C-alpha positions in Angstrom: -0.1 -0.1 0.1 2.9 2.4 0.9 4.3 1.9 -2.7 0.8 2.8 -4.3 0.5 5.7 -2.0 4.1 6.9 -2.8 3.4 6.8 -6.5 0.1 8.6 -6.3 -2.1 5.8 -7.6 -4.4 5.9 -4.6 -4.9 9.6 -4.9 -8.3 10.9 -5.9 -7.0 12.1 -9.2 -6.1 8.6 -10.5 -8.0 6.1 -8.1 -11.2 5.8 -10.3 -9.1 5.6 -13.6 -6.8 3.1 -12.2 -9.7 0.8 -10.9 -11.4 1.1 -14.4 -8.3 0.0 -16.2 -7.8 -2.8 -13.8 -11.1 -4.2 -14.6 -10.5 -3.9 -18.3 -7.3 -5.7 -18.1 -8.9 -8.4 -15.8 -11.6 -9.3 -18.3 -9.3 -9.3 -21.4 -6.5 -11.3 -19.6 -9.1 -13.9 -18.3 -10.5 -14.4 -21.8 -7.0 -14.7 -23.4 -5.8 -17.1 -20.8 -8.7 -19.3 -19.7 -9.8 -20.9 -22.9 -7.0 -23.3 -23.4 -8.3 -25.2 -20.3 -11.8 -25.9 -21.9 -10.4 -27.0 -25.4 -10.7 -30.7 -24.6 -14.3 -30.4 -23.3 -15.2 -28.2 -26.4 -13.8 -30.7 -28.8 -15.6 -33.6 -27.1 -19.0 -31.7 -27.1 -18.8 -29.8 -30.5 -16.7 -32.1 -32.6 -14.7 -30.9 -35.7 -11.5 -31.1 -33.7 -9.5 -29.9 -36.5 -11.0 -26.4 -36.1 -10.1 -26.4 -32.4 -6.7 -24.5 -32.7 -8.8 -21.5 -34.2 -10.7 -21.1 -31.1 -7.5 -19.6 -29.9 -6.0 -18.3 -32.9 -8.8 -16.6 -34.4 -9.3 -14.4 -31.0 -5.6 -13.6 -31.1 -5.4 -12.4 -34.8 -8.9 -10.4 -34.3 -7.4 -8.9 -31.1 -4.3 -7.7 -32.9 -6.4 -6.1 -35.6 -8.9 -4.5 -33.4 -6.2 -2.5 -31.5 -5.3 -0.8 -34.8 -8.8 0.2 -35.5 -9.7 1.4 -32.0 -6.5 3.9 -31.7 -7.8 6.3 -34.5 -11.3 6.1 -33.0 -10.0 6.9 -29.5 -8.1 9.9 -30.8 -11.2 11.4 -32.7 -14.0 10.3 -30.3 -12.4 10.0 -26.8 -11.7 7.1 -24.6 -15.1 7.2 -22.9 -17.0 6.6 -26.0 -14.7 3.9 -27.3 -14.9 2.3 -23.8 -18.7 2.2 -23.8 -18.9 0.6 -27.2 -16.2 -2.1 -26.6 -17.4 -3.1 -23.3 -20.8 -3.8 -24.7 -19.4 -5.8 -27.6 -17.4 -7.7 -25.1 -20.5 -8.7 -23.2 -22.4 -9.5 -26.5 -19.6 -11.7 -27.9 -19.1 -13.5 -24.8 -22.7 -14.6 -24.6 -22.4 -15.6 -28.3 -19.6 -17.9 -27.5 -21.3 -19.4 -24.5 -24.3 -20.5 -26.5 -22.6 -21.3 -29.8 -24.2 -24.8 -31.1 -21.3 -25.8 -33.7 -17.6 -25.4 -33.7 -17.8 -23.2 -36.8 -20.1 -20.7 -35.0 -17.9 -20.8 -31.8 -14.8 -20.0 -34.1 -16.9 -17.1 -35.5 -17.9 -16.0 -31.9 -14.3 -16.1 -30.8 -13.2 -13.9 -33.9 -15.8 -11.3 -32.9 -14.9 -11.6 -29.2 -11.2 -11.1 -30.1 -12.2 -7.8 -31.8 -13.9 -6.6 -28.7 -11.1 -7.7 -26.3 -8.3 -6.3 -28.3 -10.1 -3.0 -28.5 -10.5 -3.2 -24.6 -6.9 -3.4 -24.2 -6.3 -0.7 -26.6 -8.6 1.7 -24.7 -6.8 0.8 -21.3 -3.3 1.4 -22.7 -4.3 4.7 -24.4 -6.0 5.9 -21.3 -3.1 5.3 -19.1 -1.1 7.7 -21.6 -3.9 10.3 -21.2 -4.8 10.2 -17.6 -1.5 9.6 -15.7 1.5 11.9 -15.7 5.1 10.8 -16.5 6.2 10.2 -13.1 3.1 8.0 -12.4 2.8 6.3 -15.5 5.3 3.3 -15.0 3.4 2.5 -11.7 0.1 2.3 -13.6 1.8 -0.2 -16.1 3.1 -2.2 -13.1 -0.3 -2.3 -11.6 -1.9 -3.5 -15.1 0.9 -6.2 -15.3 0.1 -7.3 -11.8 -3.6 -7.9 -12.8 -2.4 -9.8 -15.7 -0.1 -11.8 -13.7 -2.7 -12.6 -11.1 -5.1 -13.6 -13.9 -2.4 -15.7 -15.5 -2.2 -17.7 -12.2 -5.9 -17.9 -11.5 -7.6 -17.9 -15.0 -6.6 -21.6 -16.1 -7.6 -22.8 -12.5 -10.8 -21.1 -12.7 -11.4 -22.3 -16.0 -10.7 -25.9 -15.0 -13.0 -25.8 -12.2 -15.7 -24.3 -14.3 -15.3 -27.0 -17.0 -15.3 -29.8 -14.3 -18.4 -28.5 -12.6 -20.6 -26.7 -15.0 -19.2 -27.4 -18.4 -17.2 -25.4 -21.0 -19.8 -22.8 -21.8 -19.3 -21.5 -18.3 -15.8 -20.4 -19.1 -17.5 -17.8 -21.4 -20.6 -16.9 -19.1 -18.0 -16.0 -16.5 -17.2 -12.9 -18.7 -20.5 -11.6 -18.2 -20.3 -10.5 -14.5 -16.9 -9.2 -14.9 -18.0 -7.2 -18.0 -21.0 -5.7 -16.2 -18.3 -4.6 -13.2 -16.3 -3.1 -15.9 -19.1 -1.2 -17.5 -20.4 -0.1 -14.1 -16.9 1.2 -13.0 -15.7 2.9 -16.1 -18.9 4.1 -17.8 -18.4 7.6 -16.8 -14.7 7.6 -15.6 -12.7 7.4 -18.8 -11.5 10.5 -20.5 -14.1 11.9 -22.5 -12.3 14.6 -24.5 -11.3 13.7 -28.1 -7.7 14.7 -28.8 -8.0 15.0 -32.5 -10.4 15.7 -35.3 -12.5 12.5 -36.0 -11.5 10.9 -39.1 -13.3 8.0 -41.2 -11.7 4.7 -40.5 -9.1 3.4 -43.1 -11.0 0.1 -44.1 -8.7 -0.5 -46.9 -5.6 -0.3 -44.7 -7.2 -2.4 -42.1 -8.0 -5.1 -44.7 -4.4 -5.1 -45.9 -2.9 -5.5 -42.5 -5.6 -8.1 -41.3 -4.6 -10.3 -44.4 -0.8 -9.6 -43.6 -1.4 -10.9 -40.1 -3.2 -14.0 -41.0 -1.0 -14.9 -44.0 2.2 -14.9 -41.7 0.5 -16.7 -38.8 -0.6 -19.6 -41.2 2.8 -19.5 -42.6 4.6 -19.8 -39.2 2.1 -22.2 -37.6 3.0 -25.3 -40.0 6.0 -26.1 -42.0 4.5 -27.0 -45.3 4.9 -26.3 -49.1 2.8 -23.2 -49.0 4.6 -21.6 -46.2 7.1 -19.9 -48.4 4.2 -18.8 -50.7 2.3 -17.3 -47.7 5.6 -15.6 -46.5 6.0 -14.1 -49.9 2.5 -12.9 -49.8 2.9 -11.4 -46.4 6.1 -9.5 -47.6 4.1 -8.2 -50.6 1.1 -7.1 -48.3 3.6 -5.2 -46.1 4.8 -3.3 -49.1 1.2 -2.8 -50.4 0.4 -1.3 -47.1 3.5 1.0 -47.0 2.4 2.4 -50.5 -1.2 2.7 -49.2 -0.1 4.6 -46.0 2.1 7.2 -47.9 -0.9 8.0 -50.2 -3.9 7.8 -47.8 -4.8 11.0 -45.9 -5.5 9.1 -42.6 -4.0 5.5 -42.7 -5.0 3.3 -39.8 -1.3 3.2 -39.0 0.9 6.1 -39.8 4.2 5.0 -40.9 6.1 7.5 -38.7 4.5 6.0 -35.7 6.3 2.8 -36.6 9.4 3.9 -38.4 10.4 7.3 -36.7 13.6 7.2 -34.7 11.7 8.2 -31.5 9.5 5.1 -31.8 10.9 2.2 -33.8 13.7 0.9 -31.3 10.9 0.8 -28.7 8.7 -1.4 -30.9 11.6 -3.5 -32.0 12.9 -4.5 -28.4 9.3 -5.0 -27.2 8.3 -7.2 -30.0 11.7 -9.3 -29.8 11.2 -9.7 -26.1 7.5 -11.0 -26.1 8.3 -13.1 -29.2 11.1 -14.9 -27.5 9.5 -15.0 -24.0 6.3 -16.3 -25.2 7.9 -19.1 -27.4 10.1 -20.1 -24.7 7.4 -20.6 -22.2 4.2 -21.7 -24.1 5.4 -25.3 -24.4 7.1 -25.7 -21.2 4.2 -27.6 -19.5 4.3 -30.0 -22.3 8.0 -30.6 -22.0 7.8 -31.0 -18.2 5.0 -33.6 -18.3 5.8 -35.5 -21.5 9.7 -35.5 -21.5 10.5 -35.1 -17.8 7.7 -37.1 -16.2 6.2 -34.3 -14.1 2.7 -34.6 -12.8 -0.1 -32.9 -14.7 -0.5 -30.3 -11.7 3.1 -29.6 -11.5 3.5 -29.2 -15.3 0.3 -26.8 -15.5 1.8 -24.8 -12.6 4.9 -24.3 -14.3 3.8 -21.2 -16.4 3.4 -19.2 -13.2 7.2 -18.8 -12.8 7.6 -16.7 -15.9 4.4 -14.9 -15.2 5.8 -14.2 -11.6 9.0 -12.9 -13.1 7.0 -10.5 -15.5 5.0 -9.1 -12.7 7.6 -8.6 -10.2 9.8 -7.0 -12.8 7.1 -4.6 -13.8 7.2 -3.1 -10.2 11.2 -3.1 -10.1 10.9 -1.3 -13.4 8.9 1.4 -12.0 11.3 1.9 -9.1 14.4 1.8 -11.3 12.9 4.6 -13.5 12.9 6.9 -10.6 16.6 6.7 -10.4 17.8 5.9 -14.0 17.0 6.9 -17.4 14.1 4.6 -19.0 16.3 3.5 -21.8 18.7 2.1 -19.3 16.2 0.4 -17.5 15.2 -1.2 -20.9 18.9 -2.1 -21.5 19.0 -3.8 -17.9 15.7 -5.9 -18.8 17.4 -6.9 -22.3 20.3 -8.3 -20.3 18.0 -10.3 -18.0 16.2 -11.6 -21.2 19.2 -12.8 -23.0 20.8 -14.3 -20.1 17.5 -16.1 -19.1 16.8 -17.4 -22.5 20.3 -18.9 -23.1 20.3 -20.4 -19.6 16.9 -22.1 -20.2 17.8 -23.6 -23.4 21.2 -24.8 -22.0 19.3 -26.2 -19.0 17.0 -28.1 -21.3 19.8 -29.2 -23.6 21.8 -30.7 -20.6 18.7 -32.1 -18.9 19.3 -29.9 -15.8 17.3 -30.0 -12.6 13.8 -28.9 -13.1 14.2 -26.1 -10.6 17.2 -24.6 -12.7 14.8 -24.7 -15.7 12.0 -22.9 -13.8 14.6 -20.3 -12.5 15.8 -19.5 -16.0 12.3 -19.3 -17.1 11.5 -16.8 -14.4 14.6 -14.7 -15.4 13.1 -14.6 -19.0 10.0 -13.2 -17.4 12.0 -10.7 -15.6 13.5 -9.6 -18.9 9.9 -9.2 -20.6 8.5 -7.2 -17.5 11.2 -4.9 -17.4 11.4 -4.3 -21.2 7.6 -3.9 -21.7 6.8 -1.6 -18.7 9.8 0.7 -19.5 9.1 0.7 -23.2 5.6 1.7 -22.8 6.4 4.5 -20.5 8.8 5.9 -23.0 6.8 5.4 -25.9 3.9 7.5 -24.3 6.2 10.0 -23.0 7.5 10.7 -26.5 3.8 10.7 -28.1 1.7 13.8 -28.3 -1.8 13.7 -26.8 -3.4 13.9 -30.1 -1.5 10.9 -31.5 -1.7 8.9 -28.2 -4.3 6.3 -29.4 -2.7 5.6 -32.8 0.9 5.4 -31.3 -0.3 3.2 -28.3 -2.4 1.0 -30.7 0.4 0.5 -33.2 2.9 -0.6 -30.5 0.2 -3.0 -29.0 -0.4 -4.5 -32.5 3.3 -5.1 -33.0 3.4 -6.9 -29.5 0.4 -8.9 -30.2 2.0 -10.0 -33.5 5.0 -11.0 -31.3 2.9 -13.1 -28.9 1.1 -14.9 -31.8 4.3 -15.3 -34.0 6.7 -16.3 -30.9 4.2 -19.2 -30.2 3.8 -20.1 -33.7 7.4 -20.3 -34.7 8.1 -22.2 -31.4 5.6 -24.8 -32.2 6.7 -25.0 -35.8 10.2 -25.9 -34.8 9.3 -28.3 -32.0 6.8 -30.4 -34.2 9.2 -30.4 -37.1 11.9 -31.8 -35.1 9.5 -34.4 -33.7 8.3 -35.1 -37.0 11.7 -35.9 -38.4 12.6 -38.2 -35.4 9.4 -40.2 -35.1 7.6 -39.8 -38.5 4.4 -38.5 -36.8 3.8 -35.4 -34.6 0.2 -36.1 -34.1 0.6 -37.8 -30.8 2.4 -34.8 -29.5 -0.2 -32.4 -30.8 -2.7 -34.5 -29.0 -1.0 -33.9 -25.6 -1.8 -30.2 -26.0 -5.4 -31.0 -25.3 -5.1 -34.0 -23.2 -2.2 -34.6 -20.7 -3.5 -38.0 -19.9 -2.2 -39.3 -23.3 0.8 -41.7 -22.8 4.1 -41.1 -24.3 6.8 -43.8 -25.2 10.6 -43.1 -24.7 11.1 -42.5 -28.3 8.5 -39.6 -28.5 9.6 -38.2 -25.1 13.2 -37.9 -26.5 12.1 -36.3 -29.7 9.8 -33.8 -27.7 12.9 -32.8 -25.5 14.8 -32.4 -28.4 12.4 -30.3 -30.3 11.8 -28.1 -27.4 15.5 -27.6 -27.1 15.8 -26.5 -30.7 12.8 -24.2 -30.3 14.4 -22.6 -27.3 17.5 -22.0 -29.3 15.6 -20.1 -31.9 13.8 -18.1 -29.1 17.3 -17.5 -27.5 18.3 -15.9 -30.7 15.3 -13.5 -30.6 15.9 -12.8 -26.9 19.5 -11.9 -27.3 18.7 -9.5 -30.2 16.9 -7.4 -27.6 20.3 -6.1 -26.4 21.4 -4.3 -29.5 17.9 -3.0 -29.9 18.2 -1.7 -26.4 21.5 -0.1 -27.1 20.1 1.9 -29.9 17.6 3.3 -27.3 20.3 4.3 -24.9 21.7 6.8 -27.4 18.8 9.0 -26.7 16.4 10.7 -29.0 17.3 14.2 -30.3 14.2 16.3 -31.8 15.1 17.3 -35.3 13.7 19.8 -37.8 12.6 18.9 -41.3 16.1 19.0 -42.7 17.2 16.5 -40.1 19.2 18.8 -37.9 19.1 18.5 -34.3 17.0 21.0 -32.5 17.6 20.3 -28.8 19.5 18.2 -26.3 19.1 14.5 -26.0 16.5 13.3 -23.6 17.8 13.2 -20.0 15.3 11.6 -17.9 14.1 9.2 -20.6 
């Protein structure tokens, strides 16, 4: 409580806004983290098991796209109006998922739910930039990370209890009371003043970026003949969007918000961090259960360690930013990220004791928490109020891609190695939905090797956060149209 008081988050100026954003993050994080526990029951009830991965993937892709759309809307209409629309959409789409009679309709419902939940995250992040002063903002991010961390620990357990007692539909029904609380708390407390002139939605640009996101996600999810084709399509779509953004009056993502020297290093280091960290941790429970013989409960609980590292580091990052430049704090986080990722890959390769594997995973979490918290604080410090929605949304979009592609690439490497060694990766894929499936020694060894190689790839991404963070430490100097420096480098940033 002392830390909250010292940061000012308990003062009347911030209390209502902090509570509103905590509830927003709670409902969005629960929705992201809880559904995995219900996948086996969903497959048993609705059939069409081949569509089961899309129950998760469609929501992730839609959330990433929605973040882009909501940014310009917040700038032109205000965070309060955006909040009201998105929280109602979250309630409606959660109810749709709860009553879906077929797997196809559930996937459609999850896609629509992802649009609502991604928009909620965009509203929460933008509101932090608009409501909280520079000195308090790191603590606000740490508070949001704490909520996410608590939900990361509790959501799977709550979902498992709901599935075992009331059925899988109760997992989605649980969103309804939380959403109603969010509506009651934040309905009149979000910033209501628009920061810029309202502009029409760039539907063409949004469509191009949606197709880009989908093409690369499919390409990185499975190594097949069409993967190279889809990568080429993704590159072509990215080039097409650049051309579109330069000719369109108000593109959904303005290229300077991504490529400007004050922004791009922040985007790069954060995206690398979440990609490497997600890829390193997403298959950790599978590895512990199938390759190391851990119990189901212990393996499922293993994801808590990187989550705890992330949450703890968010608070430490806020404290460090009171004494060091924000860029320096980001560099410290990249050091933890690199060391932790290399350590966990080495520990798995050497079949080290499980506590060492978990400690290394926690170190990776420390790196992610430090980098993302300090990066967001620096990003919004450099953004003007009139562009806060667009800048925050562009950053969250790139981070969302990092989450999705990190998990996809890690799975691609893991299953490719298993298939090369055993001739069939389907048994290992079935373990993702049913930990009760038995695994023989050959498959267990192949899975351990696959996980080790996926960790090696993730370690490369994690190590690359160090040079990206070093670019940040050089400081940003405002420049005029001719590229000449117009002021001193940032001192406290």
